[in-house]
PDBQT receptor file of N, H, CA, C and O in Angstrom, charges set to zero:
ATOM      1  N   MET A   1      -9.583  -5.619  -8.826  1.00  0.00    +0.000 N 
ATOM      2  CA  MET A   1      -9.256  -6.421  -7.665  1.00  0.00    +0.000 C 
ATOM      3  C   MET A   1      -9.714  -5.749  -6.481  1.00  0.00    +0.000 C 
ATOM      4  O   MET A   1      -9.427  -4.562  -6.330  1.00  0.00    +0.000 OA
ATOM      5  N   ASN A   2     -10.434  -6.405  -5.569  1.00  0.00    +0.000 N 
ATOM      6  H   ASN A   2     -10.667  -7.370  -5.691  1.00  0.00    +0.000 HD
ATOM      7  CA  ASN A   2     -10.857  -5.752  -4.319  1.00  0.00    +0.000 C 
ATOM      8  C   ASN A   2      -9.828  -5.950  -3.244  1.00  0.00    +0.000 C 
ATOM      9  O   ASN A   2      -8.902  -6.739  -3.435  1.00  0.00    +0.000 OA
ATOM     10  N   TRP A   3      -9.943  -5.263  -2.102  1.00  0.00    +0.000 N 
ATOM     11  H   TRP A   3     -10.694  -4.622  -1.948  1.00  0.00    +0.000 HD
ATOM     12  CA  TRP A   3      -8.902  -5.248  -1.102  1.00  0.00    +0.000 C 
ATOM     13  C   TRP A   3      -8.722  -6.656  -0.538  1.00  0.00    +0.000 C 
ATOM     14  O   TRP A   3      -7.594  -7.024  -0.208  1.00  0.00    +0.000 OA
ATOM     15  N   ASN A   4      -9.744  -7.434  -0.416  1.00  0.00    +0.000 N 
ATOM     16  H   ASN A   4     -10.659  -7.135  -0.684  1.00  0.00    +0.000 HD
ATOM     17  CA  ASN A   4      -9.576  -8.792   0.085  1.00  0.00    +0.000 C 
ATOM     18  C   ASN A   4      -8.579  -9.636  -0.827  1.00  0.00    +0.000 C 
ATOM     19  O   ASN A   4      -7.799 -10.467  -0.362  1.00  0.00    +0.000 OA
ATOM     20  N   GLN A   5      -8.686  -9.346  -2.092  1.00  0.00    +0.000 N 
ATOM     21  H   GLN A   5      -9.319  -8.671  -2.470  1.00  0.00    +0.000 HD
ATOM     22  CA  GLN A   5      -7.770 -10.016  -3.043  1.00  0.00    +0.000 C 
ATOM     23  C   GLN A   5      -6.363  -9.483  -2.896  1.00  0.00    +0.000 C 
ATOM     24  O   GLN A   5      -5.380 -10.224  -2.921  1.00  0.00    +0.000 OA
ATOM     25  N   VAL A   6      -6.301  -8.169  -2.741  1.00  0.00    +0.000 N 
ATOM     26  H   VAL A   6      -7.100  -7.568  -2.720  1.00  0.00    +0.000 HD
ATOM     27  CA  VAL A   6      -4.994  -7.577  -2.530  1.00  0.00    +0.000 C 
ATOM     28  C   VAL A   6      -4.322  -8.145  -1.253  1.00  0.00    +0.000 C 
ATOM     29  O   VAL A   6      -3.146  -8.508  -1.283  1.00  0.00    +0.000 OA
ATOM     30  N   GLU A   7      -5.025  -8.212  -0.210  1.00  0.00    +0.000 N 
ATOM     31  H   GLU A   7      -5.980  -7.917  -0.186  1.00  0.00    +0.000 HD
ATOM     32  CA  GLU A   7      -4.554  -8.744   1.001  1.00  0.00    +0.000 C 
ATOM     33  C   GLU A   7      -4.130 -10.194   0.853  1.00  0.00    +0.000 C 
ATOM     34  O   GLU A   7      -3.097 -10.591   1.392  1.00  0.00    +0.000 OA
ATOM     35  N   GLY A   8      -4.893 -10.980   0.144  1.00  0.00    +0.000 N 
ATOM     36  H   GLY A   8      -5.732 -10.658  -0.294  1.00  0.00    +0.000 HD
ATOM     37  CA  GLY A   8      -4.515 -12.377  -0.023  1.00  0.00    +0.000 C 
ATOM     38  C   GLY A   8      -3.388 -12.560  -0.920  1.00  0.00    +0.000 C 
ATOM     39  O   GLY A   8      -2.746 -13.606  -0.826  1.00  0.00    +0.000 OA
ATOM     40  N   ASN A   9      -3.053 -11.660  -1.799  1.00  0.00    +0.000 N 
ATOM     41  H   ASN A   9      -3.574 -10.810  -1.875  1.00  0.00    +0.000 HD
ATOM     42  CA  ASN A   9      -1.922 -11.735  -2.755  1.00  0.00    +0.000 C 
ATOM     43  C   ASN A   9      -0.782 -10.778  -2.392  1.00  0.00    +0.000 C 
ATOM     44  O   ASN A   9       0.039 -10.436  -3.243  1.00  0.00    +0.000 OA
ATOM     45  N   TRP A  10      -0.735 -10.353  -1.148  1.00  0.00    +0.000 N 
ATOM     46  H   TRP A  10      -1.402 -10.631  -0.456  1.00  0.00    +0.000 HD
ATOM     47  CA  TRP A  10       0.150  -9.291  -0.751  1.00  0.00    +0.000 C 
ATOM     48  C   TRP A  10       1.615  -9.604  -1.147  1.00  0.00    +0.000 C 
ATOM     49  O   TRP A  10       2.283  -8.743  -1.719  1.00  0.00    +0.000 OA
ATOM     50  N   LYS A  11       2.105 -10.778  -0.864  1.00  0.00    +0.000 N 
ATOM     51  H   LYS A  11       1.563 -11.478  -0.399  1.00  0.00    +0.000 HD
ATOM     52  CA  LYS A  11       3.487 -11.111  -1.172  1.00  0.00    +0.000 C 
ATOM     53  C   LYS A  11       3.789 -11.148  -2.661  1.00  0.00    +0.000 C 
ATOM     54  O   LYS A  11       4.879 -10.797  -3.113  1.00  0.00    +0.000 OA
ATOM     55  N   GLN A  12       2.787 -11.584  -3.397  1.00  0.00    +0.000 N 
ATOM     56  H   GLN A  12       1.902 -11.870  -3.029  1.00  0.00    +0.000 HD
ATOM     57  CA  GLN A  12       2.990 -11.527  -4.904  1.00  0.00    +0.000 C 
ATOM     58  C   GLN A  12       2.932 -10.102  -5.517  1.00  0.00    +0.000 C 
ATOM     59  O   GLN A  12       3.424  -9.864  -6.620  1.00  0.00    +0.000 OA
ATOM     60  N   LEU A  13       2.322  -9.177  -4.771  1.00  0.00    +0.000 N 
ATOM     61  H   LEU A  13       1.923  -9.369  -3.874  1.00  0.00    +0.000 HD
ATOM     62  CA  LEU A  13       2.185  -7.815  -5.221  1.00  0.00    +0.000 C 
ATOM     63  C   LEU A  13       3.351  -6.885  -4.700  1.00  0.00    +0.000 C 
ATOM     64  O   LEU A  13       3.369  -5.681  -4.954  1.00  0.00    +0.000 OA
ATOM     65  N   LYS A  14       4.273  -7.489  -3.994  1.00  0.00    +0.000 N 
ATOM     66  H   LYS A  14       4.258  -8.468  -3.788  1.00  0.00    +0.000 HD
ATOM     67  CA  LYS A  14       5.356  -6.737  -3.409  1.00  0.00    +0.000 C 
ATOM     68  C   LYS A  14       6.077  -5.821  -4.384  1.00  0.00    +0.000 C 
ATOM     69  O   LYS A  14       6.364  -4.674  -4.042  1.00  0.00    +0.000 OA
ATOM     70  N   GLY A  15       6.383  -6.302  -5.611  1.00  0.00    +0.000 N 
ATOM     71  H   GLY A  15       6.149  -7.234  -5.889  1.00  0.00    +0.000 HD
ATOM     72  CA  GLY A  15       7.007  -5.505  -6.610  1.00  0.00    +0.000 C 
ATOM     73  C   GLY A  15       6.229  -4.306  -7.020  1.00  0.00    +0.000 C 
ATOM     74  O   GLY A  15       6.747  -3.196  -7.136  1.00  0.00    +0.000 OA
ATOM     75  N   LYS A  16       4.936  -4.563  -7.244  1.00  0.00    +0.000 N 
ATOM     76  H   LYS A  16       4.515  -5.465  -7.150  1.00  0.00    +0.000 HD
ATOM     77  CA  LYS A  16       4.026  -3.385  -7.663  1.00  0.00    +0.000 C 
ATOM     78  C   LYS A  16       3.946  -2.364  -6.557  1.00  0.00    +0.000 C 
ATOM     79  O   LYS A  16       3.908  -1.161  -6.813  1.00  0.00    +0.000 OA
ATOM     80  N   ILE A  17       3.920  -2.853  -5.294  1.00  0.00    +0.000 N 
ATOM     81  H   ILE A  17       3.951  -3.830  -5.086  1.00  0.00    +0.000 HD
ATOM     82  CA  ILE A  17       3.857  -2.008  -4.149  1.00  0.00    +0.000 C 
ATOM     83  C   ILE A  17       5.136  -1.101  -4.100  1.00  0.00    +0.000 C 
ATOM     84  O   ILE A  17       5.071   0.110  -3.889  1.00  0.00    +0.000 OA
ATOM     85  N   LYS A  18       6.279  -1.772  -4.307  1.00  0.00    +0.000 N 
ATOM     86  H   LYS A  18       6.332  -2.756  -4.478  1.00  0.00    +0.000 HD
ATOM     87  CA  LYS A  18       7.516  -0.988  -4.212  1.00  0.00    +0.000 C 
ATOM     88  C   LYS A  18       7.641  -0.021  -5.445  1.00  0.00    +0.000 C 
ATOM     89  O   LYS A  18       8.302   1.014  -5.354  1.00  0.00    +0.000 OA
ATOM     90  N   ALA A  19       7.025  -0.363  -6.541  1.00  0.00    +0.000 N 
ATOM     91  H   ALA A  19       6.489  -1.204  -6.616  1.00  0.00    +0.000 HD
ATOM     92  CA  ALA A  19       7.072   0.556  -7.698  1.00  0.00    +0.000 C 
ATOM     93  C   ALA A  19       6.161   1.739  -7.464  1.00  0.00    +0.000 C 
ATOM     94  O   ALA A  19       6.487   2.830  -7.932  1.00  0.00    +0.000 OA
ATOM     95  N   LYS A  20       5.046   1.604  -6.778  1.00  0.00    +0.000 N 
ATOM     96  H   LYS A  20       4.781   0.718  -6.399  1.00  0.00    +0.000 HD
ATOM     97  CA  LYS A  20       4.164   2.676  -6.410  1.00  0.00    +0.000 C 
ATOM     98  C   LYS A  20       4.728   3.476  -5.256  1.00  0.00    +0.000 C 
ATOM     99  O   LYS A  20       4.744   4.703  -5.351  1.00  0.00    +0.000 OA
ATOM    100  N   TRP A  21       5.173   2.899  -4.220  1.00  0.00    +0.000 N 
ATOM    101  H   TRP A  21       5.160   1.902  -4.144  1.00  0.00    +0.000 HD
ATOM    102  CA  TRP A  21       5.633   3.588  -3.061  1.00  0.00    +0.000 C 
ATOM    103  C   TRP A  21       7.136   3.172  -2.859  1.00  0.00    +0.000 C 
ATOM    104  O   TRP A  21       7.434   2.296  -2.047  1.00  0.00    +0.000 OA
ATOM    105  N   GLY A  22       8.068   3.822  -3.616  1.00  0.00    +0.000 N 
ATOM    106  H   GLY A  22       7.827   4.534  -4.275  1.00  0.00    +0.000 HD
ATOM    107  CA  GLY A  22       9.395   3.439  -3.655  1.00  0.00    +0.000 C 
ATOM    108  C   GLY A  22      10.231   3.659  -2.347  1.00  0.00    +0.000 C 
ATOM    109  O   GLY A  22      11.314   3.105  -2.159  1.00  0.00    +0.000 OA
ATOM    110  N   ASP A  23       9.636   4.515  -1.460  1.00  0.00    +0.000 N 
ATOM    111  H   ASP A  23       8.756   4.966  -1.612  1.00  0.00    +0.000 HD
ATOM    112  CA  ASP A  23      10.339   4.734  -0.221  1.00  0.00    +0.000 C 
ATOM    113  C   ASP A  23      10.160   3.613   0.835  1.00  0.00    +0.000 C 
ATOM    114  O   ASP A  23      10.829   3.605   1.868  1.00  0.00    +0.000 OA
ATOM    115  N   PHE A  24       9.237   2.668   0.541  1.00  0.00    +0.000 N 
ATOM    116  H   PHE A  24       8.694   2.674  -0.299  1.00  0.00    +0.000 HD
ATOM    117  CA  PHE A  24       8.994   1.552   1.411  1.00  0.00    +0.000 C 
ATOM    118  C   PHE A  24      10.123   0.507   1.276  1.00  0.00    +0.000 C 
ATOM    119  O   PHE A  24      10.551   0.157   0.176  1.00  0.00    +0.000 OA
ATOM    120  N   THR A  25      10.581   0.029   2.447  1.00  0.00    +0.000 N 
ATOM    121  H   THR A  25      10.233   0.314   3.340  1.00  0.00    +0.000 HD
ATOM    122  CA  THR A  25      11.540  -1.020   2.420  1.00  0.00    +0.000 C 
ATOM    123  C   THR A  25      10.778  -2.417   2.436  1.00  0.00    +0.000 C 
ATOM    124  O   THR A  25       9.581  -2.493   2.715  1.00  0.00    +0.000 OA
ATOM    125  N   ASP A  26      11.498  -3.420   2.143  1.00  0.00    +0.000 N 
ATOM    126  H   ASP A  26      12.471  -3.358   1.916  1.00  0.00    +0.000 HD
ATOM    127  CA  ASP A  26      10.895  -4.788   2.196  1.00  0.00    +0.000 C 
ATOM    128  C   ASP A  26      10.270  -5.018   3.568  1.00  0.00    +0.000 C 
ATOM    129  O   ASP A  26       9.182  -5.580   3.692  1.00  0.00    +0.000 OA
ATOM    130  N   ASP A  27      11.008  -4.556   4.620  1.00  0.00    +0.000 N 
ATOM    131  H   ASP A  27      11.892  -4.099   4.520  1.00  0.00    +0.000 HD
ATOM    132  CA  ASP A  27      10.566  -4.733   5.930  1.00  0.00    +0.000 C 
ATOM    133  C   ASP A  27       9.166  -3.950   6.162  1.00  0.00    +0.000 C 
ATOM    134  O   ASP A  27       8.225  -4.482   6.752  1.00  0.00    +0.000 OA
ATOM    135  N   ASP A  28       9.124  -2.723   5.675  1.00  0.00    +0.000 N 
ATOM    136  H   ASP A  28       9.889  -2.291   5.195  1.00  0.00    +0.000 HD
ATOM    137  CA  ASP A  28       7.839  -2.010   5.734  1.00  0.00    +0.000 C 
ATOM    138  C   ASP A  28       6.692  -2.780   5.074  1.00  0.00    +0.000 C 
ATOM    139  O   ASP A  28       5.601  -2.881   5.634  1.00  0.00    +0.000 OA
ATOM    140  N   ILE A  29       6.941  -3.301   3.921  1.00  0.00    +0.000 N 
ATOM    141  H   ILE A  29       7.827  -3.219   3.466  1.00  0.00    +0.000 HD
ATOM    142  CA  ILE A  29       5.976  -4.049   3.216  1.00  0.00    +0.000 C 
ATOM    143  C   ILE A  29       5.516  -5.294   3.910  1.00  0.00    +0.000 C 
ATOM    144  O   ILE A  29       4.334  -5.637   3.912  1.00  0.00    +0.000 OA
ATOM    145  N   ASP A  30       6.504  -5.984   4.518  1.00  0.00    +0.000 N 
ATOM    146  H   ASP A  30       7.465  -5.705   4.516  1.00  0.00    +0.000 HD
ATOM    147  CA  ASP A  30       6.190  -7.176   5.303  1.00  0.00    +0.000 C 
ATOM    148  C   ASP A  30       5.345  -6.797   6.581  1.00  0.00    +0.000 C 
ATOM    149  O   ASP A  30       4.406  -7.502   6.950  1.00  0.00    +0.000 OA
ATOM    150  N   LYS A  31       5.721  -5.671   7.222  1.00  0.00    +0.000 N 
ATOM    151  H   LYS A  31       6.484  -5.098   6.923  1.00  0.00    +0.000 HD
ATOM    152  CA  LYS A  31       4.960  -5.266   8.414  1.00  0.00    +0.000 C 
ATOM    153  C   LYS A  31       3.507  -4.887   8.039  1.00  0.00    +0.000 C 
ATOM    154  O   LYS A  31       2.580  -5.170   8.799  1.00  0.00    +0.000 OA
ATOM    155  N   ILE A  32       3.315  -4.257   6.886  1.00  0.00    +0.000 N 
ATOM    156  H   ILE A  32       4.068  -4.028   6.269  1.00  0.00    +0.000 HD
ATOM    157  CA  ILE A  32       1.963  -3.898   6.464  1.00  0.00    +0.000 C 
ATOM    158  C   ILE A  32       1.141  -5.158   6.255  1.00  0.00    +0.000 C 
ATOM    159  O   ILE A  32      -0.010  -5.212   6.688  1.00  0.00    +0.000 OA
ATOM    160  N   ASN A  33       1.695  -6.170   5.605  1.00  0.00    +0.000 N 
ATOM    161  H   ASN A  33       2.630  -6.127   5.253  1.00  0.00    +0.000 HD
ATOM    162  CA  ASN A  33       1.099  -7.413   5.423  1.00  0.00    +0.000 C 
ATOM    163  C   ASN A  33      -0.343  -7.402   4.939  1.00  0.00    +0.000 C 
ATOM    164  O   ASN A  33      -1.179  -8.190   5.380  1.00  0.00    +0.000 OA
ATOM    165  N   GLY A  34      -0.616  -6.440   3.975  1.00  0.00    +0.000 N 
ATOM    166  H   GLY A  34       0.064  -5.799   3.617  1.00  0.00    +0.000 HD
ATOM    167  CA  GLY A  34      -1.916  -6.402   3.386  1.00  0.00    +0.000 C 
ATOM    168  C   GLY A  34      -2.973  -5.631   4.131  1.00  0.00    +0.000 C 
ATOM    169  O   GLY A  34      -4.091  -5.482   3.639  1.00  0.00    +0.000 OA
ATOM    170  N   ARG A  35      -2.657  -5.152   5.273  1.00  0.00    +0.000 N 
ATOM    171  H   ARG A  35      -1.748  -5.273   5.674  1.00  0.00    +0.000 HD
ATOM    172  CA  ARG A  35      -3.636  -4.418   6.121  1.00  0.00    +0.000 C 
ATOM    173  C   ARG A  35      -3.738  -2.966   5.559  1.00  0.00    +0.000 C 
ATOM    174  O   ARG A  35      -2.797  -2.173   5.554  1.00  0.00    +0.000 OA
ATOM    175  N   ARG A  36      -4.928  -2.723   5.110  1.00  0.00    +0.000 N 
ATOM    176  H   ARG A  36      -5.693  -3.367   5.114  1.00  0.00    +0.000 HD
ATOM    177  CA  ARG A  36      -5.158  -1.393   4.422  1.00  0.00    +0.000 C 
ATOM    178  C   ARG A  36      -4.872  -0.240   5.394  1.00  0.00    +0.000 C 
ATOM    179  O   ARG A  36      -4.193   0.706   4.993  1.00  0.00    +0.000 OA
ATOM    180  N   GLU A  37      -5.329  -0.258   6.601  1.00  0.00    +0.000 N 
ATOM    181  H   GLU A  37      -5.881  -1.026   6.927  1.00  0.00    +0.000 HD
ATOM    182  CA  GLU A  37      -5.126   0.799   7.530  1.00  0.00    +0.000 C 
ATOM    183  C   GLU A  37      -3.643   1.024   7.834  1.00  0.00    +0.000 C 
ATOM    184  O   GLU A  37      -3.204   2.160   8.013  1.00  0.00    +0.000 OA
ATOM    185  N   GLU A  38      -2.900  -0.037   7.887  1.00  0.00    +0.000 N 
ATOM    186  H   GLU A  38      -3.257  -0.960   7.741  1.00  0.00    +0.000 HD
ATOM    187  CA  GLU A  38      -1.502   0.018   8.154  1.00  0.00    +0.000 C 
ATOM    188  C   GLU A  38      -0.839   0.639   6.902  1.00  0.00    +0.000 C 
ATOM    189  O   GLU A  38       0.057   1.468   7.064  1.00  0.00    +0.000 OA
ATOM    190  N   LEU A  39      -1.222   0.289   5.701  1.00  0.00    +0.000 N 
ATOM    191  H   LEU A  39      -1.949  -0.384   5.569  1.00  0.00    +0.000 HD
ATOM    192  CA  LEU A  39      -0.685   0.920   4.552  1.00  0.00    +0.000 C 
ATOM    193  C   LEU A  39      -1.001   2.371   4.528  1.00  0.00    +0.000 C 
ATOM    194  O   LEU A  39      -0.109   3.154   4.204  1.00  0.00    +0.000 OA
ATOM    195  N   LEU A  40      -2.189   2.809   4.842  1.00  0.00    +0.000 N 
ATOM    196  H   LEU A  40      -2.914   2.173   5.106  1.00  0.00    +0.000 HD
ATOM    197  CA  LEU A  40      -2.559   4.210   4.824  1.00  0.00    +0.000 C 
ATOM    198  C   LEU A  40      -1.623   4.997   5.834  1.00  0.00    +0.000 C 
ATOM    199  O   LEU A  40      -1.118   6.070   5.503  1.00  0.00    +0.000 OA
ATOM    200  N   GLY A  41      -1.435   4.491   6.931  1.00  0.00    +0.000 N 
ATOM    201  H   GLY A  41      -1.845   3.620   7.199  1.00  0.00    +0.000 HD
ATOM    202  CA  GLY A  41      -0.580   5.088   7.971  1.00  0.00    +0.000 C 
ATOM    203  C   GLY A  41       0.831   5.242   7.466  1.00  0.00    +0.000 C 
ATOM    204  O   GLY A  41       1.422   6.311   7.622  1.00  0.00    +0.000 OA
ATOM    205  N   LYS A  42       1.388   4.216   6.870  1.00  0.00    +0.000 N 
ATOM    206  H   LYS A  42       0.907   3.348   6.744  1.00  0.00    +0.000 HD
ATOM    207  CA  LYS A  42       2.740   4.228   6.327  1.00  0.00    +0.000 C 
ATOM    208  C   LYS A  42       2.912   5.305   5.193  1.00  0.00    +0.000 C 
ATOM    209  O   LYS A  42       3.924   6.001   5.117  1.00  0.00    +0.000 OA
ATOM    210  N   ILE A  43       1.888   5.393   4.343  1.00  0.00    +0.000 N 
ATOM    211  H   ILE A  43       1.065   4.827   4.405  1.00  0.00    +0.000 HD
ATOM    212  CA  ILE A  43       1.894   6.432   3.286  1.00  0.00    +0.000 C 
ATOM    213  C   ILE A  43       1.926   7.747   3.840  1.00  0.00    +0.000 C 
ATOM    214  O   ILE A  43       2.722   8.575   3.398  1.00  0.00    +0.000 OA
ATOM    215  N   GLN A  44       1.058   8.042   4.856  1.00  0.00    +0.000 N 
ATOM    216  H   GLN A  44       0.411   7.369   5.215  1.00  0.00    +0.000 HD
ATOM    217  CA  GLN A  44       0.981   9.313   5.493  1.00  0.00    +0.000 C 
ATOM    218  C   GLN A  44       2.236   9.695   6.131  1.00  0.00    +0.000 C 
ATOM    219  O   GLN A  44       2.626  10.860   6.046  1.00  0.00    +0.000 OA
ATOM    220  N   LYS A  45       2.922   8.782   6.782  1.00  0.00    +0.000 N 
ATOM    221  H   LYS A  45       2.606   7.836   6.851  1.00  0.00    +0.000 HD
ATOM    222  CA  LYS A  45       4.141   9.057   7.481  1.00  0.00    +0.000 C 
ATOM    223  C   LYS A  45       5.328   9.205   6.494  1.00  0.00    +0.000 C 
ATOM    224  O   LYS A  45       6.112  10.147   6.611  1.00  0.00    +0.000 OA
ATOM    225  N   ALA A  46       5.452   8.308   5.559  1.00  0.00    +0.000 N 
ATOM    226  H   ALA A  46       4.815   7.542   5.464  1.00  0.00    +0.000 HD
ATOM    227  CA  ALA A  46       6.582   8.283   4.679  1.00  0.00    +0.000 C 
ATOM    228  C   ALA A  46       6.536   9.506   3.658  1.00  0.00    +0.000 C 
ATOM    229  O   ALA A  46       7.573  10.050   3.279  1.00  0.00    +0.000 OA
ATOM    230  N   TYR A  47       5.355   9.879   3.264  1.00  0.00    +0.000 N 
ATOM    231  H   TYR A  47       4.513   9.437   3.571  1.00  0.00    +0.000 HD
ATOM    232  CA  TYR A  47       5.240  10.896   2.145  1.00  0.00    +0.000 C 
ATOM    233  C   TYR A  47       4.699  12.211   2.659  1.00  0.00    +0.000 C 
ATOM    234  O   TYR A  47       4.572  13.176   1.905  1.00  0.00    +0.000 OA
ATOM    235  N   GLY A  48       4.381  12.252   3.936  1.00  0.00    +0.000 N 
ATOM    236  H   GLY A  48       4.484  11.469   4.549  1.00  0.00    +0.000 HD
ATOM    237  CA  GLY A  48       3.858  13.562   4.512  1.00  0.00    +0.000 C 
ATOM    238  C   GLY A  48       2.586  14.040   3.932  1.00  0.00    +0.000 C 
ATOM    239  O   GLY A  48       2.412  15.230   3.671  1.00  0.00    +0.000 OA
ATOM    240  N   VAL A  49       1.680  13.111   3.724  1.00  0.00    +0.000 N 
ATOM    241  H   VAL A  49       1.822  12.144   3.937  1.00  0.00    +0.000 HD
ATOM    242  CA  VAL A  49       0.374  13.485   3.142  1.00  0.00    +0.000 C 
ATOM    243  C   VAL A  49      -0.720  13.148   4.108  1.00  0.00    +0.000 C 
ATOM    244  O   VAL A  49      -0.542  12.370   5.046  1.00  0.00    +0.000 OA
ATOM    245  N   GLY A  50      -1.882  13.763   3.854  1.00  0.00    +0.000 N 
ATOM    246  H   GLY A  50      -2.027  14.395   3.093  1.00  0.00    +0.000 HD
ATOM    247  CA  GLY A  50      -3.043  13.567   4.792  1.00  0.00    +0.000 C 
ATOM    248  C   GLY A  50      -3.704  12.224   4.438  1.00  0.00    +0.000 C 
ATOM    249  O   GLY A  50      -3.349  11.529   3.486  1.00  0.00    +0.000 OA
ATOM    250  N   LYS A  51      -4.697  11.921   5.290  1.00  0.00    +0.000 N 
ATOM    251  H   LYS A  51      -4.986  12.486   6.063  1.00  0.00    +0.000 HD
ATOM    252  CA  LYS A  51      -5.472  10.680   5.153  1.00  0.00    +0.000 C 
ATOM    253  C   LYS A  51      -6.217  10.601   3.769  1.00  0.00    +0.000 C 
ATOM    254  O   LYS A  51      -6.283   9.549   3.134  1.00  0.00    +0.000 OA
ATOM    255  N   GLU A  52      -6.762  11.760   3.351  1.00  0.00    +0.000 N 
ATOM    256  H   GLU A  52      -6.708  12.616   3.867  1.00  0.00    +0.000 HD
ATOM    257  CA  GLU A  52      -7.526  11.779   2.062  1.00  0.00    +0.000 C 
ATOM    258  C   GLU A  52      -6.575  11.420   0.927  1.00  0.00    +0.000 C 
ATOM    259  O   GLU A  52      -6.901  10.594   0.075  1.00  0.00    +0.000 OA
ATOM    260  N   GLU A  53      -5.442  12.020   0.919  1.00  0.00    +0.000 N 
ATOM    261  H   GLU A  53      -5.177  12.691   1.611  1.00  0.00    +0.000 HD
ATOM    262  CA  GLU A  53      -4.441  11.750  -0.183  1.00  0.00    +0.000 C 
ATOM    263  C   GLU A  53      -3.970  10.303  -0.118  1.00  0.00    +0.000 C 
ATOM    264  O   GLU A  53      -3.872   9.654  -1.159  1.00  0.00    +0.000 OA
ATOM    265  N   ALA A  54      -3.676   9.777   1.063  1.00  0.00    +0.000 N 
ATOM    266  H   ALA A  54      -3.755  10.304   1.909  1.00  0.00    +0.000 HD
ATOM    267  CA  ALA A  54      -3.297   8.359   1.192  1.00  0.00    +0.000 C 
ATOM    268  C   ALA A  54      -4.382   7.478   0.704  1.00  0.00    +0.000 C 
ATOM    269  O   ALA A  54      -4.076   6.503   0.017  1.00  0.00    +0.000 OA
ATOM    270  N   GLU A  55      -5.699   7.742   1.010  1.00  0.00    +0.000 N 
ATOM    271  H   GLU A  55      -5.947   8.534   1.567  1.00  0.00    +0.000 HD
ATOM    272  CA  GLU A  55      -6.787   6.983   0.569  1.00  0.00    +0.000 C 
ATOM    273  C   GLU A  55      -6.872   7.003  -1.018  1.00  0.00    +0.000 C 
ATOM    274  O   GLU A  55      -7.157   5.995  -1.664  1.00  0.00    +0.000 OA
ATOM    275  N   ARG A  56      -6.616   8.170  -1.558  1.00  0.00    +0.000 N 
ATOM    276  H   ARG A  56      -6.385   8.990  -1.033  1.00  0.00    +0.000 HD
ATOM    277  CA  ARG A  56      -6.673   8.282  -3.043  1.00  0.00    +0.000 C 
ATOM    278  C   ARG A  56      -5.647   7.447  -3.654  1.00  0.00    +0.000 C 
ATOM    279  O   ARG A  56      -5.921   6.778  -4.651  1.00  0.00    +0.000 OA
ATOM    280  N   GLN A  57      -4.422   7.435  -3.102  1.00  0.00    +0.000 N 
ATOM    281  H   GLN A  57      -4.199   7.978  -2.292  1.00  0.00    +0.000 HD
ATOM    282  CA  GLN A  57      -3.325   6.641  -3.660  1.00  0.00    +0.000 C 
ATOM    283  C   GLN A  57      -3.641   5.167  -3.554  1.00  0.00    +0.000 C 
ATOM    284  O   GLN A  57      -3.384   4.416  -4.495  1.00  0.00    +0.000 OA
ATOM    285  N   VAL A  58      -4.181   4.741  -2.456  1.00  0.00    +0.000 N 
ATOM    286  H   VAL A  58      -4.390   5.352  -1.692  1.00  0.00    +0.000 HD
ATOM    287  CA  VAL A  58      -4.495   3.305  -2.285  1.00  0.00    +0.000 C 
ATOM    288  C   VAL A  58      -5.633   2.890  -3.173  1.00  0.00    +0.000 C 
ATOM    289  O   VAL A  58      -5.622   1.784  -3.714  1.00  0.00    +0.000 OA
ATOM    290  N   ASN A  59      -6.591   3.725  -3.334  1.00  0.00    +0.000 N 
ATOM    291  H   ASN A  59      -6.599   4.624  -2.895  1.00  0.00    +0.000 HD
ATOM    292  CA  ASN A  59      -7.728   3.447  -4.237  1.00  0.00    +0.000 C 
ATOM    293  C   ASN A  59      -7.199   3.384  -5.681  1.00  0.00    +0.000 C 
ATOM    294  O   ASN A  59      -7.618   2.507  -6.437  1.00  0.00    +0.000 OA
ATOM    295  N   ASP A  60      -6.319   4.259  -6.071  1.00  0.00    +0.000 N 
ATOM    296  H   ASP A  60      -5.978   4.971  -5.457  1.00  0.00    +0.000 HD
ATOM    297  CA  ASP A  60      -5.717   4.230  -7.457  1.00  0.00    +0.000 C 
ATOM    298  C   ASP A  60      -4.909   2.960  -7.651  1.00  0.00    +0.000 C 
ATOM    299  O   ASP A  60      -4.941   2.342  -8.715  1.00  0.00    +0.000 OA
ATOM    300  N   PHE A  61      -4.173   2.574  -6.590  1.00  0.00    +0.000 N 
ATOM    301  H   PHE A  61      -4.147   3.076  -5.725  1.00  0.00    +0.000 HD
ATOM    302  CA  PHE A  61      -3.434   1.315  -6.732  1.00  0.00    +0.000 C 
ATOM    303  C   PHE A  61      -4.333   0.145  -6.883  1.00  0.00    +0.000 C 
ATOM    304  O   PHE A  61      -4.100  -0.733  -7.714  1.00  0.00    +0.000 OA
ATOM    305  N   GLU A  62      -5.384   0.122  -6.069  1.00  0.00    +0.000 N 
ATOM    306  H   GLU A  62      -5.573   0.836  -5.394  1.00  0.00    +0.000 HD
ATOM    307  CA  GLU A  62      -6.311  -1.043  -6.082  1.00  0.00    +0.000 C 
ATOM    308  C   GLU A  62      -6.953  -1.080  -7.473  1.00  0.00    +0.000 C 
ATOM    309  O   GLU A  62      -7.106  -2.179  -8.006  1.00  0.00    +0.000 OA
ATOM    310  N   ARG A  63      -7.329   0.009  -8.084  1.00  0.00    +0.000 N 
ATOM    311  H   ARG A  63      -7.205   0.902  -7.651  1.00  0.00    +0.000 HD
ATOM    312  CA  ARG A  63      -7.990   0.005  -9.407  1.00  0.00    +0.000 C 
ATOM    313  C   ARG A  63      -7.008  -0.378 -10.479  1.00  0.00    +0.000 C 
ATOM    314  O   ARG A  63      -7.428  -0.883 -11.520  1.00  0.00    +0.000 OA
ATOM    315  N   SER A  64      -5.688  -0.163 -10.281  1.00  0.00    +0.000 N 
ATOM    316  H   SER A  64      -5.347   0.247  -9.435  1.00  0.00    +0.000 HD
ATOM    317  CA  SER A  64      -4.743  -0.404 -11.266  1.00  0.00    +0.000 C 
ATOM    318  C   SER A  64      -4.396  -1.913 -11.444  1.00  0.00    +0.000 C 
ATOM    319  O   SER A  64      -3.764  -2.345 -12.409  1.00  0.00    +0.000 OA
ATOM    320  N   LEU A  65      -4.861  -2.654 -10.444  1.00  0.00    +0.000 N 
ATOM    321  H   LEU A  65      -5.374  -2.303  -9.661  1.00  0.00    +0.000 HD
ATOM    322  CA  LEU A  65      -4.518  -4.135 -10.466  1.00  0.00    +0.000 C 
ATOM    323  C   LEU A  65      -5.449  -4.945 -11.343  1.00  0.00    +0.000 C 
ATOM    324  O   LEU A  65      -5.290  -6.160 -11.456  1.00  0.00    +0.000 OA
TER     325      LEU A  65
């Protein structure tokens, strides 16, 4: 699944997103609303990782779908 598909199916993927990033609240997920850059920033802030690690996590998530 490419990111355009992820973005388009964001609400349907909410459970998978929460499973991957359990510290995110429903409100966090709603605010991200499928925007990749917003997700990267939230991962960096919530988990204290750098941009490269956040990118790796998002890429892994995208490939797993």
